[in-house]
LUMMI-990835 format. One record per residue: residue in one letter; x, y, z of N, C-alpha, C in turn. Coordinates in steps of 0.02 Angstrom, whole numbers, padded with zeros to 5 digits, always signed. Example, Ala and Ser with C-alpha at 12.3 -4.5 7.8 and 13.67 -1.06 7.14 Angstrom:
<recs>
A+00660-00284+00390+00615-00225+00390+00660-00165+00390/S+00642-00112+00354+00684-00053+00357+00645+00002+00394/
</recs>
This chain:
<recs>
X+06597+09341+06201+06519+09348+06177+06514+09317+06110/X+06462+09285+06100+06465+09253+06029+06454+09302+05981/X+06487+09290+05920+06476+09338+05870+06412+09335+05831/X+06371+09397+05835+06301+09398+05812+06298+09382+05746/X+06344+09383+05700+06340+09374+05631+06337+09300+05622/X+06388+09265+05659+06382+09194+05666+06324+09162+05688/X+06288+09193+05743+06225+09168+05770+06172+09165+05719/X+06175+09232+05681+06116+09249+05627+06136+09190+05570/X+06187+09181+05552+06209+09132+05506+06182+09069+05519/X+06194+09049+05585+06171+08975+05601+06097+08972+05602/X+06063+09025+05627+05985+09032+05626+05961+09024+05557/X+05989+09060+05507+05965+09054+05438+05987+08981+05411/X+06035+08953+05429+06057+08888+05403+06006+08834+05420/X+05991+08838+05492+05940+08784+05518+05874+08801+05485/X+05853+08864+05475+05789+08875+05451+05787+08854+05381/X+05843+08856+05342+05844+08838+05278+05836+08759+05276/X+05870+08730+05318+05867+08649+05332+05786+08631+05335/X+05757+08664+05383+05696+08647+05396+05643+08662+05344/X+05647+08715+05312+05611+08737+05258+05618+08693+05200/X+05687+08679+05180+05706+08633+05125+05669+08563+05133/X+05677+08532+05203+05642+08471+05213+05571+08476+05200/X+05542+08520+05220+05462+08528+05208+05445+08532+05128/X+05474+08582+05102+05454+08599+05027+05484+08535+04987/X+05539+08507+05007+05562+08450+04967+05518+08390+04958/X+05477+08374+05010+05414+08315+04991+05373+08344+04952/X+05343+08407+04950+05298+08428+04904+05330+08427+04829/X+05390+08462+04827+05413+08467+04757+05428+08393+04730/X+05450+08365+04782+05476+08292+04754+05427+08251+04725/X+05367+08245+04760+05308+08209+04738+05283+08235+04676/X+05281+08298+04661+05258+08328+04597+05314+08307+04540/X+05375+08323+04554+05426+08307+04503+05430+08242+04482/X+05408+08182+04528+05413+08118+04510+05362+08101+04455/X+05315+08151+04442+05269+08135+04386+05299+08133+04317/X+05361+08163+04314+05383+08162+04240+05443+08132+04228/X+05449+08061+04248+05500+08018+04237+05510+08009+04166/X+05534+08056+04129+05540+08041+04056+05606+08018+04041/X+06072+08137+04180+06113+08185+04143+06154+08150+04097/X+06151+08181+04046+06182+08140+03997+06238+08098+04019/X+06260+08045+03991+06306+08001+04012+06321+07957+03949/X+06390+07936+03949+06409+07879+03899+06405+07816+03930/X+06372+07771+03886+06375+07698+03913+06432+07662+03895/X+06466+07648+03937+06529+07606+03931+06520+07541+03974/X+06559+07482+03948+06561+07431+03979+06591+07444+04057/X+06567+07408+04107+06584+07424+04172+06653+07410+04186/X+06696+07450+04205+06771+07435+04217+06784+07438+04289/X+06730+07463+04330+06737+07466+04399+06752+07396+04435/X+06800+07386+04470+06812+07325+04510+06755+07306+04549/X+06741+07244+04555+06681+07224+04602+06710+07234+04675/X+06675+07273+04720+06688+07293+04785+06628+07308+04825/X+06632+07283+04887+06582+07300+04928+06615+07346+04980/X+06592+07407+05002+06624+07453+05027+06582+07491+05075/X+06617+07527+05122+06585+07576+05174+06582+07643+05147/X+06536+07675+05153+06528+07754+05135+06514+07795+05188/X+06571+07802+05231+06565+07839+05301+06573+07908+05281/X+06565+07962+05322+06566+08027+05312+06626+08053+05275/X+06692+08017+05294+06746+08032+05269+06758+08000+05193/X+06721+07943+05186+06736+07907+05129+06693+07928+05065/X+06646+07977+05088+06590+08002+05036+06633+08060+05004/X+06683+08089+05036+06723+08126+04997+06791+08099+04966/X+06798+08036+04991+06857+07996+04964+06850+07931+04953/X+06826+07910+04899+06816+07839+04892+06862+07797+04862/X+06922+07823+04863+06984+07789+04838+07011+07733+04891/X+06982+07733+04952+06994+07677+04994+06940+07649+05020/X+06903+07610+04973+06845+07567+05000+06852+07525+05054/X+06813+07526+05099+06816+07478+05157+06759+07428+05152/X+06769+07370+05184+06709+07325+05181+06651+07350+05221/X+06585+07349+05195+06529+07370+05236+06481+07316+05243/X+06468+07296+05292+06416+07244+05312+06392+07261+05388/X+06323+07255+05389+06293+07252+05453+06245+07207+05463/X+06230+07197+05526+06177+07139+05538+06101+07174+05544/X+06057+07134+05523+05984+07140+05536+05965+07076+05571/X+05900+07070+05588+05879+07013+05627+05857+06964+05568/X+05863+06985+05499+05848+06931+05442+05921+06907+05423/X+05971+06938+05444+06041+06912+05413+06090+06977+05402/X+06136+06963+05361+06189+07012+05349+06163+07059+05284/X+06188+07118+05285+06172+07166+05223+06232+07201+05205/X+06252+07194+05142+06309+07225+05110+06289+07271+05058/X+06336+07324+05043+06323+07375+04997+06379+07365+04953/X+06363+07362+04884+06411+07347+04829+06400+07394+04770/X+06448+07411+04737+06444+07457+04673+06446+07417+04612/X+06453+07350+04617+06449+07306+04564+06435+07233+04589/X+06406+07187+04546+06395+07123+04570+06455+07081+04574/X+06464+07046+04637+06525+07002+04643+06508+06946+04596/X+06570+06926+04558+06567+06870+04509+06532+06801+04537/X+06536+06785+04606+06526+06724+04626+06436+06736+04645/X+06415+06790+04634+06342+06804+04651+06297+06812+04587/X+06324+06808+04531+06293+06823+04459+06235+06783+04462/X+06234+06724+04478+06169+06676+04475+06115+06709+04523/X+06139+06732+04583+06080+06768+04621+06054+06828+04592/X+06097+06862+04565+06081+06924+04522+06027+06911+04470/X+06047+06865+04428+06000+06852+04374+05938+06825+04404/X+05927+06782+04455+05877+06743+04480+05827+06809+04516/X+05860+06861+04536+05829+06905+04571+05776+06946+04531/X+05786+06948+04458+05743+06987+04421+05726+06950+04353/X+05738+06883+04360+05727+06845+04303+05652+06841+04276/X+05606+06852+04328+05535+06841+04311+05499+06913+04293/X+05539+06969+04283+05518+07026+04272+05534+07049+04200/X+05492+07100+04173+05499+07124+04108+05573+07156+04099/X+05586+07193+04157+05651+07231+04152+05689+07178+04195/X+05736+07142+04159+05772+07088+04202+05836+07120+04228/X+05881+07081+04242+05952+07106+04275+05983+07144+04217/X+05975+07134+04154+06011+07161+04103+05996+07239+04104/X+05930+07256+04110+05912+07323+04107+05941+07367+04159/X+05940+07339+04223+05979+07366+04282+06055+07392+04266/X+06084+07338+04233+06156+07348+04221+06159+07398+04167/X+06117+07403+04113+06118+07451+04062+06111+07521+04088/X+06057+07530+04136+06047+07597+04156+06099+07621+04211/X+06129+07577+04246+06188+07587+04293+06239+07622+04252/X+06255+07600+04195+06309+07625+04158+06281+07693+04116/X+06219+07681+04087+06202+07739+04049+06183+07806+04082/X+06156+07800+04147+06137+07863+04185+06195+07876+04240/X+06255+07847+04237+06302+07860+04277+06316+07933+04301/X+06315+07970+04248+06325+08035+04255+06271+08089+04306/X+06216+08048+04317+06173+08090+04361+06150+08050+04415/X+06153+07982+04410+06139+07935+04470+06190+07889+04488/X+06197+07876+04551+06250+07831+04574+06210+07774+04589/X+06219+07712+04558+06176+07653+04576+06226+07603+04613/X+06192+07571+04663+06213+07525+04701+06173+07461+04713/X+06207+07413+04741+06167+07352+04762+06163+07338+04829/X+06107+07313+04857+06107+07277+04923+06105+07210+04919/X+06156+07172+04950+06163+07103+04952+06133+07083+05013/X+06072+07052+05008+06032+07026+05072+06050+06950+05080/X+06078+06947+05137+06106+06873+05163+06054+06853+05221/X+06036+06779+05213+06007+06760+05270+06041+06737+05336/X+06017+06715+05382+06055+06704+05441+06110+06652+05441/X+06106+06613+05388+06158+06565+05368+06213+06600+05325/X+06207+06666+05316+06259+06695+05272+06256+06684+05199/X+06200+06655+05176+06183+06642+05112+06151+06705+05077/X+06180+06729+05027+06154+06789+04986+06078+06763+04954/X+06025+06789+04976+05956+06769+04944+05936+06812+04895/X+05954+06875+04891+05922+06923+04846+05974+06979+04840/X+05971+07012+04770+06011+07080+04764+05966+07132+04743/X+05954+07179+04782+05908+07244+04768+05949+07300+04742/X+05935+07324+04692+05969+07383+04663+05934+07446+04691/X+05976+07496+04702+05954+07568+04729+06006+07621+04694/X+05988+07680+04696+06024+07731+04682+06020+07791+04714/X+06071+07837+04718+06070+07906+04744+06064+07955+04702/X+06023+08008+04722+06022+08060+04669+06017+08126+04718/X+06041+08172+04696+06032+08247+04729+05988+08278+04683/X+05932+08301+04707+05889+08327+04669+05875+08399+04675/X+05876+08440+04625+05864+08516+04621+05778+08524+04638/X+05767+08548+04701+05697+08560+04710+05667+08614+04673/X+05708+08657+04633+05678+08713+04593+05683+08699+04525/X+05695+08629+04496+05689+08606+04437+05618+08622+04401/X+05618+08658+04353+05555+08665+04321+05518+08737+04343/X+05544+08774+04387+05522+08831+04413+05543+08885+04363/X+05517+08953+04369+05534+09005+04335+05608+09020+04333/X+05631+09061+04281+05701+09079+04282+05715+09130+04342/X+05662+09177+04353+05666+09223+04403+05683+09188+04475/X+05651+09125+04486+05661+09097+04547+05722+09062+04553/X+05748+09038+04496+05809+09005+04494+05871+09060+04503/X+05858+09108+04474+05914+09168+04479+05919+09183+04554/X+05860+09195+04584+05860+09213+04660+05897+09154+04694/X+05882+09091+04678+05910+09040+04718+05984+09032+04711/X+06010+09048+04645+06077+09053+04634+06113+09103+04675/X+06082+09154+04688+06117+09199+04730+06127+09190+04800/X+06067+09142+04819+06072+09115+04895+06121+09059+04899/X+06130+09025+04847+06174+08972+04848+06249+08988+04848/X+06264+09051+04831+06335+09079+04847+06349+09062+04917/X+06308+09070+04967+06322+09062+05040+06297+08998+05063/X+06246+08975+05039+06220+08913+05056+06210+08862+04998/X+06269+08834+04976+06278+08790+04915+06216+08737+04912/X+06193+08705+04967+06143+08662+04950+06073+08677+04962/X+06060+08750+04954+05999+08774+04971+05946+08741+04911/X+05894+08712+04937+05844+08685+04897+05862+08624+04852/X+05904+08593+04884+05933+08523+04847+05921+08469+04902/X+05902+08410+04883+05889+08361+04920+05917+08299+04892/X+05957+08274+04939+05998+08203+04929+05947+08148+04949/X+05940+08102+04895+05883+08045+04901+05916+07977+04897/X+05892+07932+04933+05903+07851+04919+05836+07826+04887/X+05845+07806+04822+05785+07786+04794+05796+07706+04773/X+05743+07667+04795+05748+07590+04770+05707+07578+04706/X+05743+07551+04664+05713+07546+04599+05761+07560+04540/X+05729+07581+04488+05771+07599+04429+05756+07671+04410/X+05810+07711+04397+05794+07785+04374+05759+07786+04311/X+05748+07733+04273+05720+07734+04211+05667+07678+04198/X+05627+07675+04252+05580+07610+04246+05545+07600+04318/X+05493+07561+04306+05458+07552+04377+05505+07505+04426/X+05476+07503+04485+05510+07472+04540+05493+07409+04545/X+05534+07362+04558+05520+07297+04572+05565+07264+04634/X+05539+07225+04673+05579+07190+04725+05610+07131+04705/X+05676+07122+04727+05718+07059+04698+05685+06991+04731/X+05682+06946+04692+05654+06886+04717+05702+06843+04737/X+05690+06824+04802+05746+06780+04835+05749+06701+04805/X+05816+06680+04818+05832+06617+04783+05796+06564+04813/X+05801+06561+04879+05778+06499+04917+05728+06512+04974/X+05716+06577+04990+05670+06598+05043+05597+06576+05008/X+05549+06556+05054+05482+06541+05024+05440+06603+04997/X+05452+06657+05019+05414+06711+05002+05445+06784+04991/X+05425+06820+04947+05464+06884+04925+05449+06934+04991/X+05404+06912+05040+05401+06964+05096+05468+06959+05128/X+05508+06908+05127+05571+06909+05165+05611+06965+05143/X+05612+06985+05073+05646+07043+05055+05622+07099+05074/X+05556+07112+05080+05527+07172+05095+05536+07184+05172/X+05539+07135+05216+05557+07146+05285+05630+07156+05300/X+05679+07130+05259+05737+07143+05269+05761+07204+05242/X+05730+07234+05184+05742+07306+05162+05720+07356+05216/X+05659+07339+05237+05626+07391+05282+05674+07405+05340/X+05709+07356+05367+05759+07360+05422+05829+07395+05397/X+05843+07374+05335+05909+07396+05315+05916+07463+05286/X+05863+07487+05256+05874+07552+05219+05888+07615+05263/X+05856+07621+05323+05875+07677+05360+05945+07679+05371/X+05986+07629+05390+06049+07624+05400+06096+07644+05336/X+06066+07616+05285+06100+07637+05220+06095+07707+05199/X+06042+07732+05213+06028+07804+05198+06073+07853+05238/X+06085+07829+05296+06127+07869+05339+06204+07856+05319/X+06222+07799+05291+06289+07801+05263+06292+07847+05202/X+06245+07853+05164+06248+07899+05109+06230+07975+05116/X+06211+07987+05184+06190+08048+05199+06133+08072+05157/X+06077+08031+05145+06021+08036+05119+05959+08045+05160/X+05932+08103+05174+05878+08111+05223+05817+08080+05205/X+05802+08071+05131+05744+08054+05108+05747+07978+05070/X+05713+07933+05094+05705+07861+05064+05647+07858+05026/X+05651+07826+04968+05594+07825+04924+05597+07762+04884/X+05535+07725+04886+05529+07659+04849+05493+07689+04784/X+05518+07689+04724+05496+07729+04669+05448+07681+04625/X+05399+07704+04616+05347+07676+04564+05336+07602+04563/X+05309+07586+04624+05303+07507+04627+05229+07489+04613/X+05213+07453+04561+05153+07433+04544+05106+07416+04600/X+05038+07413+04591+04989+07406+04643+04991+07339+04675/X+05013+07288+04637+05009+07223+04671+05061+07216+04722/X+05106+07261+04733+05147+07261+04788+05119+07284+04852/X+05065+07310+04853+05039+07347+04918+05030+07296+04972/X+05014+07229+04962+05015+07188+05021+05088+07174+05040/X+05126+07155+04994+05196+07143+05014+05229+07204+05046/X+05220+07262+05026+05250+07325+05055+05212+07353+05110/X+05162+07318+05142+05119+07348+05189+05163+07357+05251/X+05219+07326+05267+05263+07339+05322+05292+07413+05316/X+05304+07432+05250+05327+07498+05246+05270+07547+05259/X+05211+07537+05222+05163+07596+05228+05132+07591+05308/X+05147+07538+05342+05115+07544+05411+05172+07549+05462/X+05231+07561+05440+05286+07576+05484+05335+07624+05462/X+05311+07693+05463+05353+07750+05455+05358+07776+05378/X+05331+07732+05330+05333+07763+05264+05261+07776+05240/X+05253+07833+05204+05195+07853+05179+05191+07832+05099/X+05135+07794+05090+05121+07771+05020+05071+07818+04989/X+05091+07839+04928+05056+07895+04891+05053+07875+04817/X+05005+07890+04783+05008+07862+04710+05047+07914+04665/X+05093+07874+04626+05134+07912+04578+05088+07916+04520/X+05118+07961+04471+05083+07963+04406+05077+07892+04379/X+05016+07869+04355+05006+07808+04337+05026+07780+04269/X+05045+07720+04245+05045+07703+04173+04973+07689+04151/X+04970+07668+04090+04897+07644+04058+04905+07586+04035/X+04857+07552+04021+04858+07487+03964+04792+07487+03937/X+04796+07442+03878+04739+07421+03842+04744+07354+03826/X+04685+07311+03844+04686+07243+03820+04678+07239+03749/X+04712+07196+03706+04706+07199+03628+04664+07135+03613/X+04601+07135+03631+04558+07077+03617+04524+07098+03547/X+04561+07110+03496+04540+07137+03434+04565+07097+03370/X+04533+07102+03316+04558+07071+03255+04610+07124+03227/X+04598+07183+03230+04647+07239+03200+04628+07307+03247/X+04664+07353+03214+04645+07427+03243+04576+07446+03222/X+04556+07436+03165+04485+07459+03147+04434+07430+03197/X+04441+07360+03212+04397+07329+03244+04399+07347+03318/X+04458+07377+03339+04466+07413+03412+04432+07478+03408/X+04434+07520+03358+04398+07586+03358+04330+07568+03344/X+04294+07522+03304+04232+07510+03297+04194+07493+03359/X+04226+07453+03397+04197+07417+03460+04205+07448+03516/X+04254+07486+03530+04276+07509+03594+04267+07589+03609/X+04277+07624+03544+04289+07700+03561+04221+07729+03551/X+04202+07788+03580+04136+07825+03570+04134+07853+03502/X+04070+07869+03480+04061+07891+03414+04099+07948+03407/X+04104+08004+03456+04146+08054+03442+04218+08053+03433/X+04244+08005+03466+04314+07978+03459+04331+07951+03402/X+04289+07914+03379+04290+07887+03303+04297+07938+03255/X+04245+07983+03259+04243+08036+03208+04309+08077+03211/X+04332+08091+03267+04395+08125+03276+04455+08098+03250/X+04460+08028+03262+04509+07993+03227+04508+07986+03151/X+04450+07982+03130+04449+07981+03049+04462+08044+03016/X+04443+08095+03056+04459+08165+03028+04541+08179+03039/X+04568+08159+03085+04645+08160+03089+04676+08126+03045/X+04660+08066+03026+04687+08018+02977+04670+08046+02904/X+04621+08080+02895+04604+08106+02833+04648+08165+02820/X+04666+08204+02867+04703+08261+02866+04766+08251+02851/X+04791+08189+02881+04863+08161+02869+04868+08140+02800/X+04824+08117+02765+04828+08088+02704+04841+08133+02655/X+04831+08199+02665+04847+08258+02620+04917+08268+02611/X+04954+08244+02662+05033+08247+02666+05064+08179+02628/X+05124+08187+02608+05154+08121+02579+05145+08068+02624/X+05149+08001+02601+05119+07946+02652+05179+07935+02695/X+05164+07909+02755+05208+07902+02817+05210+07819+02818/X+05273+07796+02811+05281+07722+02811+05312+07702+02880/X+05304+07644+02892+05325+07615+02960+05361+07556+02962/X+05412+07546+02995+05452+07479+03004+05468+07474+03070/X+05491+07409+03090+05516+07395+03159+05579+07361+03154/X+05626+07382+03196+05694+07358+03196+05715+07338+03275/X+05770+07303+03285+05793+07301+03346+05867+07326+03363/X+05888+07367+03312+05949+07403+03321+05949+07465+03296/X+05969+07517+03325+05960+07590+03313+06023+07613+03279/X+06072+07576+03274+06144+07605+03267+06139+07640+03195/X+06101+07616+03143+06113+07652+03080+06077+07719+03080/X+06025+07720+03129+05983+07779+03130+05989+07829+03186/X+06042+07822+03230+06045+07844+03295+06049+07932+03286/X+06088+07942+03238+06108+08020+03230+06043+08049+03210/X+05995+08021+03175+05928+08057+03160+05882+08050+03216/X+05876+07985+03250+05820+07979+03294+05836+08011+03366/X+05894+08018+03382+05909+08050+03449+05895+08121+03461/X+05900+08154+03404+05873+08231+03401+05796+08228+03411/X+05764+08173+03391+05690+08178+03384+05672+08160+03472/X+05705+08122+03502+05696+08120+03570+05706+08182+03613/X+05766+08218+03592+05774+08279+03625+05727+08332+03615/X+05688+08332+03549+05646+08374+03535+05585+08369+03596/X+05560+08297+03607+05515+08285+03659+05536+08306+03722/X+05603+08295+03743+05625+08306+03808+05627+08387+03825/X+05645+08421+03765+05649+08507+03776+05580+08526+03795/X+05518+08497+03772+05459+08520+03790+05428+08496+03857/X+05473+08459+03890+05453+08441+03962+05469+08488+04006/X+05425+08506+04053+05437+08562+04102+05478+08535+04163/X+05466+08472+04172+05516+08429+04227+05545+08379+04195/X+05608+08365+04220+05642+08318+04193+05677+08269+04252/X+05676+08204+04247+05710+08169+04300+05777+08137+04272/X+05771+08105+04213+05834+08077+04171+05832+08094+04109/X+05893+08102+04076+05896+08114+04004+05936+08050+03980/X+05906+08017+03938+05936+07959+03913+05985+07975+03865/X+06041+07944+03869+06093+07950+03816+06094+07917+03760/X+06129+07935+03709+06126+07904+03641+06140+07830+03655/X+06190+07822+03690+06212+07747+03698+06158+07708+03741/X+06118+07735+03777+06067+07700+03814+06021+07663+03754/X+05997+07699+03700+05966+07672+03645+06004+07618+03606/X+06067+07640+03600+06115+07587+03556+06115+07524+03605/X+06122+07528+03660+06141+07469+03706+06078+07433+03723/X+06027+07473+03724+05964+07428+03739+05953+07381+03689/X+05962+07393+03625+05947+07336+03567+06005+07290+03572/X+06067+07310+03590+06115+07257+03595+06112+07216+03654/X+06099+07242+03711+06089+07208+03774+06032+07162+03784/X+05977+07184+03751+05912+07143+03762+05877+07137+03698/X+05915+07109+03641+05885+07098+03577+05819+07065+03579/X+05811+07020+03619+05755+06971+03617+05694+07005+03640/X+05700+07067+03676+05641+07102+03699+05637+07175+03667/X+05688+07201+03643+05684+07268+03622+05654+07279+03546/X+05616+07322+03537+05590+07340+03470+05586+07415+03467/X+05616+07440+03415+05612+07520+03390+05569+07521+03329/X+05524+07561+03338+05471+07579+03285+05490+07647+03258/X+05501+07649+03189+05520+07700+03149+05462+07727+03103/X+05452+07787+03098+05408+07814+03046+05447+07860+03001/X+05437+07851+02938+05471+07897+02890+05414+07935+02835/X+05435+07994+02819+05394+08030+02772+05449+08053+02710/X+05439+08025+02654+05477+08025+02601+05548+08015+02606/X+05556+07959+02646+05622+07928+02665+05658+07956+02731/X+05624+08008+02751+05652+08044+02818+05623+08027+02877/X+05659+07999+02932+05628+07975+02995+05599+08036+03027/X+05531+08036+03043+05497+08089+03070+05476+08073+03145/X+05474+08007+03161+05462+07979+03232+05492+07912+03251/X+05500+07903+03306+05523+07836+03326+05495+07819+03398/X+05493+07759+03415+05468+07748+03488+05519+07679+03511/X+05518+07677+03570+05564+07629+03607+05517+07581+03640/X+05508+07519+03628+05465+07474+03657+05506+07411+03679/X+05475+07376+03736+05498+07309+03760+05439+07271+03749/X+05451+07209+03731+05402+07151+03719+05423+07096+03761/X+05372+07066+03794+05382+07010+03842+05323+06970+03865/X+05322+06910+03852+05265+06874+03876+05189+06915+03860/X+05184+06923+03799+05114+06947+03783+05105+07018+03799/X+05154+07063+03820+05143+07134+03832+05193+07177+03792/X+05165+07226+03765+05213+07278+03734+05218+07341+03777/X+05277+07355+03798+05282+07409+03845+05316+07469+03802/X+05278+07525+03794+05288+07580+03750+05318+07633+03795/X+05390+07640+03797+05422+07671+03844+05436+07750+03824/X+05472+07753+03769+05483+07824+03750+05475+07843+03676/X+05473+07909+03667+05451+07922+03603+05494+07979+03570/X+05507+07984+03511+05539+08042+03480+05496+08065+03427/X+05489+08134+03410+05436+08153+03363+05462+08222+03330/X+05462+08224+03266+05485+08290+03234+05428+08335+03238/X+05433+08389+03283+05379+08433+03291+05366+08488+03233/X+05413+08487+03190+05402+08525+03130+05339+08509+03095/X+05323+08447+03097+05264+08423+03065+05213+08379+03109/X+05235+08375+03167+05190+08322+03209+05119+08342+03214/X+05108+08414+03234+05038+08437+03242+05001+08432+03176/X+05025+08455+03117+04985+08450+03051+04970+08381+03036/X+05018+08334+03044+04992+08267+03021+04974+08222+03074/X+04958+08249+03130+04934+08208+03193+04979+08151+03205/X+05046+08162+03212+05092+08105+03212+05086+08054+03267/X+05069+08091+03325+05062+08043+03389+05005+07984+03375/X+04953+08010+03340+04895+07961+03335+04916+07915+03284/X+04952+07932+03231+04983+07886+03186+05027+07835+03210/X+05069+07856+03252+05121+07813+03285+05085+07760+03335/X+05030+07785+03367+04990+07743+03410+04951+07690+03370/X+04914+07707+03319+04880+07669+03274+04920+07608+03236/X+04980+07628+03218+05028+07582+03191+05056+07534+03243/X+05066+07563+03303+05096+07521+03356+05047+07466+03384/X+04986+07485+03393+04929+07451+03403+04911+07392+03355/X+04915+07412+03285+04902+07362+03241+04962+07313+03235/X+05020+07338+03239+05080+07286+03243+05070+07236+03295/X+05054+07264+03362+05050+07225+03415+04994+07170+03409/X+04938+07193+03381+04890+07138+03367+04905+07088+03329/X+04931+07109+03274+04951+07053+03215+05011+07008+03244/X+05046+07025+03294+05098+06987+03324+05077+06956+03390/X+05012+06951+03399+04982+06908+03451+04999+06939+03528/X+05015+07007+03517+05024+07040+03582+04960+07051+03617/X+04945+07034+03689+04881+07041+03720+04873+07103+03760/X+04926+07139+03776+04914+07202+03810+04964+07255+03789/X+04943+07306+03781+04975+07364+03762+04981+07410+03829/X+05046+07427+03838+05064+07459+03906+05094+07527+03899/X+05075+07585+03918+05101+07646+03902+05133+07680+03955/X+05185+07711+03952+05221+07746+04009+05174+07803+04040/X+05178+07830+04088+05145+07881+04121+05145+07950+04079/X+05092+07999+04098+05082+08054+04073+05045+08054+03997/X+05026+08114+03972+04995+08117+03916+04923+08085+03918/X+04890+08103+03965+04824+08058+03989+04767+08083+03942/X+04761+08141+03922+04690+08155+03887+04679+08107+03832/X+04730+08097+03778+04711+08056+03725+04701+07986+03741/X+04734+07972+03796+04732+07898+03822+04666+07877+03849/X+04636+07936+03882+04565+07921+03908+04515+07918+03855/X+04517+07959+03806+04477+07950+03744+04484+07882+03701/X+04545+07855+03712+04551+07795+03680+04540+07730+03730/X+04506+07746+03782+04489+07699+03822+04536+07660+03865/X+04594+07683+03867+04653+07649+03906+04632+07656+03983/X+04656+07600+04008+04648+07605+04089+04710+07623+04125/X+04701+07650+04181+04763+07678+04232+04788+07611+04253/X+04850+07608+04267+04883+07558+04306+04922+07597+04360/X+04896+07584+04420+04919+07617+04477+04992+07604+04490/X+05033+07650+04506+05107+07654+04527+05106+07686+04593/X+05141+07659+04637+05142+07689+04710+05221+07712+04733/X+05219+07769+04765+05283+07783+04798+05278+07776+04872/X+05326+07751+04907+05339+07741+04974+05391+07789+05001/X+05379+07837+05035+05425+07890+05061+05428+07893+05132/X+05495+07909+05155+05507+07905+05229+05570+07964+05239/X+05558+08012+05272+05614+08047+05296+05639+08023+05355/X+05717+08019+05356+05754+07992+05415+05745+08024+05474/X+05732+08090+05477+05710+08129+05541+05647+08120+05565/X+05637+08089+05622+05573+08062+05642+05519+08123+05646/X+05535+08179+05671+05482+08228+05680+05464+08260+05613/X+05511+08263+05566+05491+08292+05502+05447+08236+05462/X+05461+08172+05473+05435+08124+05441+05357+08114+05470/X+05349+08139+05532+05282+08144+05562+05241+08191+05525/X+05272+08243+05510+05231+08302+05463+05217+08277+05405/X+05269+08239+05367+05262+08219+05304+05189+08161+05300/X+05184+08126+05354+05138+08075+05347+05075+08106+05362/X+05066+08165+05393+05006+08203+05395+04991+08240+05337/X+05036+08263+05307+05029+08297+05237+05016+08257+05178/X+05035+08198+05185+05041+08157+05114+04970+08159+05073/X+04911+08156+05112+04852+08162+05073+04841+08231+05028/X+04878+08282+05050+04878+08341+05002+04930+08341+04957/X+04981+08301+04958+05038+08308+04922+05044+08260+04854/X+05001+08211+04852+05004+08161+04796+05008+08195+04728/X+05053+08180+04678+05060+08211+04615+04998+08197+04573/X+04954+08145+04587+04898+08135+04552+04852+08186+04560/X+04851+08214+04617+04798+08268+04632+04796+08332+04593/X+04854+08335+04547+04878+08393+04509+04860+08384+04433/X+04827+08322+04414+04809+08319+04347+04734+08294+04347/X+04688+08348+04324+04612+08339+04334+04592+08279+04282/X+04630+08267+04233+04612+08225+04179+04600+08150+04211/X+04652+08133+04260+04653+08070+04291+04586+08046+04311/X+04548+08101+04351+04491+08081+04383+04429+08064+04339/X+04446+08074+04271+04393+08053+04213+04405+07984+04200/X+04448+07953+04213+04455+07886+04197+04419+07840+04244/X+04392+07780+04218+04334+07739+04250+04370+07704+04309/X+04435+07697+04310+04464+07653+04369+04510+07705+04414/X+04492+07771+04408+04525+07818+04444+04534+07797+04519/X+04489+07768+04554+04492+07759+04624+04544+07705+04640/X+04567+07667+04581+04612+07610+04592+04687+07641+04614/X+04683+07714+04608+04752+07738+04627+04753+07756+04702/X+04709+07748+04733+04704+07769+04807+04740+07718+04849/
</recs>
């Protein structure tokens, strides 16, 4: 006779799997709204290899085996670094994007403590590698951001079920940026990459034992190219959007006078008047943070600690290597009061657009001197004076952006569970689960419907 205790354990285990899968999609979509584990950024020392991750090799990767499989578009290989003879393909794949191949290499090393990043080598039917698409694997704690009481309860359950409320995911894109499709070397259209990925990703996810596949934060212009995903098994839902402002102005004052409402103009004047009662705040732009890293990194950590949900924590070396790796595009903005740095921001500049990515603020004075608005004023003024045409801001903090007449920039998630019947439930629930439904401020933007 079967052991009743064993039967009960199996029932609980299967119920946990089922419940975890259902809840994971809800919590996953919500948690993606805060893409804001420590790791040291070192030069890659891993030998170039393409390898198989079978059930056994997931636990023992000391014996890599070649992994390649066929699709109707050609051969697909998984690599943990770029083969030397394919560096030209790798550079070409992201050469036209603001975050080029250098940025993926940087995040590969900088966030290695939390994300395992790999590369899909996509070959055509002739065996020629056409594109290299980065992806990463993450095990996400679905209880991140919940109350300590809930987490303590979960910890007790995890003594018996270690993977309770944790989901292993395969994500296409960058853990610290928007998603882009690799552009093929000689194929006539990027659609080829989309079709090849659509066929390859389920097999790759099975190799990594990742039940959830996600294309992370892809801009709206990809909707046509990625329609083969949204019409074939994947649910497309809006992620938390970025924002942008076209800088068709002579200076910041011209922008305020001609674009903002009377109430917002009055509010800004009051904030700047209040700030003038304190010692003056000076502003400078550099592309190397090394002399300042011991001061600015704690400011970034102050912002991070105030976040209720976290996806990645950028390391000190991320900031250092960003300036070293991409000096032509990286700009660090520093604000000082009486010689002390009280705020900084991390920006990328490319082809007429300034990307305002991360910020660090000294909260001991931030509210009194309205530091956020001072940093925004100085950044926009600098951008205008340097012939920048578009100011582009990372997601979240939407209320001031709405008053400052920035427009939403839609970003999409494409999600699919590898278990068919669970995925069917996901697709029926997706209309209720989008993260943008939980921020009422978004609906007040004039182009909110662009997110749909």
